[in-house]
N, C-alpha and C positions, 0 to 999 in steps of 0.2 A: 534645439538645445534641452539637455536635460532643464526639468524645472525642481527636480527636488531640493525641498529647502532642508537643512541640517536639521530644525528642530519639530519635521514634522512631526505629527504623529498618527496621521492618518494609515488605513491601513484598507485594500481592498482582497473582498474575497471574491473575484472572479468564477462562477459557477457555485453563486451561496444556493441554490435551493436543493444541489445534492445534498445526499446524507453524510460525504464527507465534509464537504462545506460547512453544515451544520454542525458537523462534531467539532471541527476546526474551530469555527466561530464559538461555541461553547470554552474550548480551553484558552479559546486568547483570553474570552473574560477571566477566564480565573489563574492567569499569567500575570507575568511585569507588565503583561499590554491590556488591562482592564482598563486603564484609563483613556487607551485609544480610540479617535474617530474612525470608526468601522464604518464602511462603502462596498454596498451588497449589489453585485450583479449580476447579470447572467445572460442565459439564452432567452429568444424573445418569448418562446412556449411558458417561461417560467416568469416574466415578467408582469409586474405589478400582486406579485403573492404576498400578502402581509406575514411578517412572522416578527422577532424583534431583536433586539441589539442594545447592548448594556443594561436590560431589563428597559428598554424602552422600544412601541411601536416602530415596524421598521419595514418599508415596500421593496423588494428588489426590482433595481433602475434595469434597463437598457445598455449597453456599452454604446457609450458615444463620443464623440469627441470631448476632450476632456476628463474622460472615465476615471483615469487614473494620475492625473495632474497630482500635481505634491503627495504624492503618495510612498512614502517610506519603504514598506513591502507592498506587492501583490502575490497573491496566492493564487495558481486555478487550483479549481478540484473538481471543475465540471468533464464534457467528454472531448475526449483527445484533439476531433475537431474544431470544435469553438475555441482551446487551448493554444492551438495552430493561428488560426485566425487575427487572435487579439496579442497574440505574446511579443509580436515587434512592436505595437502600440506603447503597449507596458514599460519595454526595455527602453524604447525612448523618452522616455520619460528620466531615463535615472534611476527606478526605483530598482529595489532587491529582489528581484520576482525566485518564488519559490513554486515547482510545479509539482504537484500530485498528482496529475492528470496521464503521464507516462509520453506526455509529446514531442518534450524535447529531450529526451534521457539519449540520446545519440548524436544531438547537434555539436556540432564545434564549440569551446570555450563553456561548456555546462559541465558544473560537478554534480556529481551523482553522491549522495550524503547519506548516511544513516550515523546511531551512536555505535561507536567502537569502528567504524571503515576505515578512517584514517590510522588507528592504531592496527588493525591488521593489514594493510598495505604499505604503511613504513612512510606514512609520506607525514607533509607537514597539514595543517589546518588551513582550508584556503578561506583565511578569513577576508579576503579584500575582493572574493570572486562576487559577480553580482545576479548569474544565472547558477541557480542548482534544482536539482533533480531530487525530487521524493522518492525512492521506489517503495515499489506496492507491497504488501505482505509477504506474498510468495514468491518477490525477487529476495527480499532483505530476507526470510529466511534462506531459499538458496544458497545466496553469497555467501550469509556470516556463517554456515556449514563447511560449506565450500575452504573456505581460509580459515577458518579454523582448524579442520579436519589435515589441512596443508604443516601443520605442526607435527603430524601422528603419518606422514608419509602416503598422503592419500596417493592413487593411482587410478582412482574411477567414481565415479559419483552421477546416482542418479535420481531426482527429486521427482513424485506424481503430489503437482497440490489441487487439494479438493473446493472445488469456489461456490461458494454459497450465495444463494440469490440477492441476496444486496448488493450484491457486484454488476447487477444489474437496476440500482436503484428503486426509488419505495414501488413504480411500476413492479419490477420482478420480484417484490418481497409479496405485493397484492396479491401476481397469479400464481404465488407455490400456495399461499394462504385459501384463496376459493377453490386451488384445483385439489386441492389438501379434504376442506371441506364436503366438495360434489364428489369426490371417489368415496367419502364416508358415504354418503347417500346416496354411491353406487347411481350418479349421472355423468352424464359426456363433460369432458372439462373442456374452459374457456384456454386458449393461449395465443392473444396477440400478441403478446410481448415475446415467448419463446420456440413458440409455432409448433411445439410438442409439450407430451405430459412433461413433466420436471417433479412432480411430487410424488414419494417414493418412487423413483425413478433414476439412475446414475446413466449418467451420459458422457459422450466424446464430443457431440456434437449437438448443436440444436436444427428446427428446424430449417427449409429452405427459404422460408419469408421471412425468419425472424432477423433481425438488426443487429440481434447479438449475436456475433461471431465466435466462439471458442478457439476458431486455429486463431485469430487475430490477441483473442487474450495471452495465449502461448507465446505468440511470438512476441507481445511487449514483456512478459514474465523471464521470459530468454535476453533479451534486449538488456532490459533492466539489468538484471545479473551477469550478462555478459561488460558490460559496461563499469560495474561496480568492481568485477576482480582485477578489473586491468590486465587479465593477460599474467598476472601472476603466475594462476594456474589454468589447467583446463577448464573449460566452460562445461558443467553439467549439462547431463540430458537431462531437460525438464518437460514435463507432461502437465499439462490442465483438465480434469474433469470436472465436471457438476455433480455437486452432491444436494441432494436434499432439503437442506438447514440454511433457516434466513441467514446467520451472521456467522462468523467466522471463516478464519482458513485453515484447514488440517494440511496434513503433508508426510507423506512417508517418503524415503530414503535408503536407499543402500549405498554403501562404498565400501570398494575395497583400500585398504587399509597396510601399511607395513606388520612387519612379522612382530614389532616390539610395541605394539598399540593394543593398550589394555582400558577397561573401562575406567579405572579412577585418570589415568590420561586425558581419557576422549573428552572426559568432564569437563575437565577442570581445563584445557581447550576451550570448550563453549563454554563455560561461563565465564572467564578470560574475552571470551568474543559477544558477551552478553546477553546471551540466552538464561533462562530464568530455571532451571533445574528441577523436576520432581525427586524426591525422596521414595528409596524403598517402603512400600505400605502405602504412599499414599495413591489417590488416585490421578489419575495419567493426564497429560493433556488430551482436552475436548473443545470443539469449539463452543461447548457451554461456561465450561471454566476458565477459558481466555477471555471470556468477555472483559471489556473494561480493565483489561491491563496493556500495560505499554510496552513489553516484554514476553519476546517470543518463550513459550512454554515447550521444554523440550523435553523426553521420556530418559530414563538411563539407556544409553543404549545394549541390543544386544547382539552378539555373535552368532553366526549363521552356524548351526550345527553341522553343515555339508562343507565347511569352509574356513579356515581356520584366520582368512583375512578378510572375510567377509562380516561386514559389521550393518546390521538397521537398526534408523531411526522414527520415530514417531515424535510429531510436536503438532503445536496450533498457537493461532494466534487473531487478535482482536483485528480483521480485517480493513473495518472504519479507524478505532481511535489509535491501531498503531503508528500508522504514515501521519494521521493530524499530530499527534505528539510529537514524530519525530520533528514536522515539519514548525511545530512551535522551540522545540527545542533549538533548533536549528537558529529560527529567528531570532532567538533571546543572546545566542552564542556570536550572533554577527552583527547585533544591533549598539 
């Protein structure tokens, strides 16, 4: 039987040791949930980690029987496997489950959500739903762009996302940092996380011994995008590549649009879809200037000189803050 009490103010972050979990915790403490009781749980390898919640010391706990009891919200911010193992227990309590891990996006009854998605799809906000999925920054950009360009006669869209090392967590960041220093010192590079050189290197796959698989990331981004656009238009072609940067997802897109498309019409459609567009003369979007922003940054689109109906797009988003901020906004809307 669901144990949720109407006056419960408990929030569980499952996957609390991850970068996404830490960002989510910080944003929750700045939101209307600042007075909530935060419970931090994670996988066995992270249990016992000392952190803080609400300005007080907090220790990450293991998931046990009763970990999700009386929770108003349960956010999953860890690995997909961890989320799959524990999501049923969270749902059984009657809590509102918000998954940021990608584990549940294609499950029946799960509502994919990001700001403006309901408006773009022409659907009502699912305020009574109990299970939500927040897509990754790359999928949010691909789905939002596809739906926005649908108003300009979109025929075909291809999106390439450039993934930072932070998608592999703190271990990924540390390995990129270590490799950078080793290469600058003309030393051999250690590669326990990626099983290949990721510093100063663009890649379409990691080494065979790496537990991080770029093809699995592509599958996730494609699945999230497909669910978000809800068959309104054709699913974009999506590629995910490793970029030797610490934070921020950048993306390049190529679209074939109707003959009536203009820069002004495209920009307005993208602004309406929630993109923050840069003006001519301003610095273009990058993983650096997108840091800390809660919206996807988009440059002014450029027509291809060889084809009047082909347009190029460039953008960037904070791969950690964007989904975390979207999850908090969603929780505020359904609380």
